[in-house]
Residue, then its C-alpha position, 0 to 999 in steps of 0.5 A: x492587589x498589584x503591590x501584593x503581586x509584585x511582592x510575591x514575584x520578588x519574594x519567589x525563589x528563582x528556578x534552577x532551569x530559568x533561562x536555560x533555553x535562551x542561553x542555549x539559543x545564544x550558544x548555538x548562534x555563537x557556534x555558527x558565527x565561530x564556524x564561519x570565522x574559522x572555516x576556509x580562512x574566514x568569511x569576514x570582511x576586513x577593514x582594510x579592503x579597498x572598495x571599488x569607486x568610480x571617478x566622475x568623468x569630465x564632460x567634454x565641452x565643444x565650442x561652436x568655433x572648434x577652437x581646440x588645438x591638437x595638443x588639447x585633444x591628446x591631453x583629453x585622450x590621456x585623461x579619458x584612458x586613466x579611469x579605464x585603466x583603474x577600472x581594469x585593475x583588480x586587487x587580489x589578496x593572498x590566502x591567509x591561513x588561520x592562526x593555530x593558537x586561536x583555533x586551539x583556544x576556540x576548540x577548547x572553548x567548544x569542548x567546555x561548552x559541550x560538556x556544560x550542555x551535557x551536564x545540564x541535560x543530564x541534570x535530574x528534573x525533580x518535577x518530571x521525575x516525581x510525576x513519572x514515578x507516581x504514574x508508574x506506581x499507580x499503573x503497577x498498582x492498577x495491574x496488580x489489582x486487576x490480576x487479583x480480581x481476575x484470579x478471584x473470579x476464576x476461583x468463584x467460577x470453579x466453585x460454582x460449576x457442578x462436579x460431574x462424573x463423581x458418582x460413577x463407579x469404574x466397572x469391573x472386567x466381568x461387568x464390561x464383558x456382560x455389557x458387551x454381550x448385551x450390545x452384541x445381542x442388540x446388534x444381531x437383532x437389529x441386523x435380522x430386522x433389517x434383513x427381514x425388511x429387505x426380503x419383504x420389499x423384494x416380495x412386494x415388488x410389482x412385476x410387469x405382466x405382458x398383454x395377450x390381446x390383439x395388437x396393431x403394429x405399424x412398420x415403416x420401410x424405405x422403398x427405392x423410387x421406380x421410374x416408368x420409362x415409356x417406349x419411343x413411338x415413330x410417326x411413320x409407324x403410326x401412319x402405316x398402322x392407320x393405313x392398314x386399318x382403313x384397308x381392312x375396313x374397306x374390304x368387307x364393305x366391298x364384299x357385301x356390295 
């Protein structure tokens, strides 16, 4: 079985679109690399750049007897200052303009690559085109069939519906006038009947009769409040009256005696 599969794989024809995606990705990466190489004078590192390196400083060794002379101290100071000076130095390289010939060749290469891509994108894909054509044909046929069925249904419904007002005859002018006269008589009769009903209602209307027997009526009135003011009586006057009364009583008693 494995040998048969290998033979089928080897004997199969290569597809036209085989490897297109991979080649497209590789071309995109190359374009990005070319951009960074050409833009702003290039960002690539040059092989001749000097890298910064620190020198190992000598360790000062001091004897316990302090046997170093003054000249040795001066030499040591100079040796210590040299690496500091080297550190301060910075290499500044001048700006290098890109070469025109290389830019022109690269731009031409890019244009050719873009044309190739366009041609590849515009190439007809047989499988996709065939499938889309088949789908469009099927959909168009389905819509036609649906419209045809709807049309047949409408015609059947029209045939089934009963034809109305086919047996009616158009009236002549004389017949129309005669019918109008009949309707007028009917309207007059209905009006007279309505008027008669209204008259009967008025006759049978209940009339209120006034009561003629004895009646008790109540009248409520509001009267003002009358205050009774008593006369003021003096005490002296009362005593005088009492004295006079006692005198009158004593006089007839003496006469009797």
